[in-house]
N, C-alpha and C positions, 0 to 999 in steps of 0.2 A: 504494500500500500504506500503510495507516494505521499509526500507532504501536501502536494497540490490536491490530491484526492481527499485527504483528511480535511483540508481547508474548505473544499467545496461541500463536503458532507456536513460539516459543522454549520456552514452558512445555510444550507438547505434545512437542516434539522431545526435551527433556531429562527428561520425565516428572516435573515438579516439582509438588508438592501445595501447597495454600494456606498451611499453616503455614511451609513452606520458603520460599515466595514472600515472606511477611511478614518472615522472618528475613533473606533476601537484601536486601530494601529497608533493613532496619535496619543491616546491615553497611556500607551506604553513608551512614549517618546520616540516613535518611529514615524517619519513622514513617508507616505506612499502616494504616488500619483495614480490617478484614475486609470491611465493607460497600463501601468504595471499591474494594478489590481486585476484588470480585465485579462491580461496575459496570464496571471497566476491562476485565474479561474477557468481559463480555456483548457479543454481536454487535450491530453497528450496526442501528438500527431496532427492536430489541427493548426491552421495558420495562426501565428501570433502567440503560440504557446511559450511560456517561460517557466523554467523549473523553480519551484518554491524550495528555499533552503530551510534547514532546521531552525536557524536563527530567526527567519522571517515568521515562520509558524509560531515560534516562541514569543515573538513580539505580539502577535495576534492573540494568543492565549493569555498572555499577561495583561493586555489591554482589555480582554473580555472579563477577566477577574476584576479589574478596576471598574469597568462599566457596571457590572452586576452587583458588586459588593462594596465599592468605594475604595479609595486609596488607603493603603496601610500606613498610617502615620507613625506607628510604633517602631517600624523597622529602622535599623541603623544605617545611616549614610546615604539615603536617597535611593534612586533607581538602580537596579542591577541589570546587566546585559543578560539576555537569555543564553542558556547553555548552547555550546557549539554543536552538540549532538543531542537531540531530543528523542528519548525512547518512547515506545508506546505506553509504558507504565507512567512516565512523566506526563504524557498527553492526557491520559485517563485521570490522573491526579489533578491536573490543572482544570479539567472540565468539571470534576467533582467539586472543586473549590469554587469555581465561577458560578456554578448552578446551585450551590449549597445543597448538594445531594447527600443525604445520610445513607447509612448502610442499607436500610430498607428501601429507600428510593432507588439506589443502584440496582438492587435485586429485582425491583419492580420493572425498571427499564430493561434489564436483561430478559426478564420473563416475557415482555412484549415482543422480543426478538426470538422467543422460543429457546432461551438459554436458561437452564436450571443450574444454580450455583449455590453452594453453602456459604455461610458467613465466613468460615475459615478460608475457603478457597478465594473469596473476594478480598479478604484482608491480606492474603499472601501477595496480591498484586500491588499493594501499597507499602510493602515492607522495603527496607533499604536493601539495595543490591548487595549481595554477599551474605545476607542473613540466611540462616539455615532453612527458613520457611518461605523465602522469596520465590515468586513465580513470575516468569517473564510473560508479558502480555503479547500475544501473537497478532498477526494481521487479521485473521478471521474473527478473533474475539473483539478487537477494536471495531472492526467493520460491523459486527452484530450489535455492539453497544451503541454505535452511531445510528444504526437502523432503529433501535429501540428508542433513542432520543427523538428521532424524527416522528415516530409513532406517538410518543408522549406529547411533544410540543406542537406538532402540526395538526393534531386532532382536536385541539381546543377551540 
């Protein structure tokens, strides 16, 4: 799953328009032009396609957290740059934070996508890498989670 695909799926699931996308990027301190945004949202192989980097997706997710929850004033030293490599686990965690999803909410979203998971299996995805119970989030799992988000937020 490419970062472009993830960006498109989040945009669709949360029904975000272009001006709001640009605003979300700016909330994370990243200026993005409409033309670049359009290129990032273009499907691979189509004219005008531009590859989305991990850092750009990180800015979007950080901006989404600020938009949905407000700026964290308690944090030390201002804004941080997104990680140079964003794992699926980190993407899942940032979405969980932005949308204020509790364990039960996460399980409900997954249930919408026909994924049955125990609480222990879910918490393993949020463990620190290297922890004995850490579980890597795969493409299919993230794809199904985003599908469940679409079903939850677009059916309102």
